[in-house]
N, C-alpha and C positions, 0 to 999 in steps of 0.2 A: 639850760637853756634859759635867760631872765630876760624878763618883760619891763618896761618900767611901770613906776606908780599908774602915771595918765593914763596907758593901753590899759591895766591891770581895770582901773573903775570907768573907763568904755567898756569892759567886756564884762563885767557885771550890768553895769544899767544893762548893755542891751540884754542880756539874759532875765532880766529883771523885768521890764518893755516885754519880752516874748513871750512870758510864762505870766504874765498879768494883765492879757487882752482885757480884760471888760472894766478896769474900776483902775484910775491915773491919780496915780501917790502924787503928799508933796516930797521935793526935795529931802528936806529934814527925815521923812518916812525912811525913806532910803539907802541911803544913809545911816540911817538906825539899824536899819534891819542886817546890811554892811558890817553896821559896824565901823565905817569912816567916814570921810570929812564933807561934810554938808556941801564947801567951798568948793572943794576940787572937784562934785559933781556940777557945781557950776561952772564950772569953766566948762563941763564934759557939753554941758548943756548949751553953752554960746556958741558951743563948736558944729554942734548937731544944726542948732538955727544957721549957720552962716550956711552949712554946706545945703541948708534945707531937707534935712532928714528928721521927717515927723512920724506921730505915728497916723494911719491912716486906714480904711475900711479891714481890720482888724492886719495890715499889714505896716514894719515898721520902715 
């Protein structure tokens, strides 16, 4: 089964945010960690913001 690049980046971002509970990172740092485009991560973050998905009280 194949997933889209957008879905792959979304999963990676969720995994990263879930595993790094204490510290907030810049998008560029996360992109460097996974060796992916920071512009694509910005797109994912914009959708998180639009859907009102944010990290609060240790829960994403």
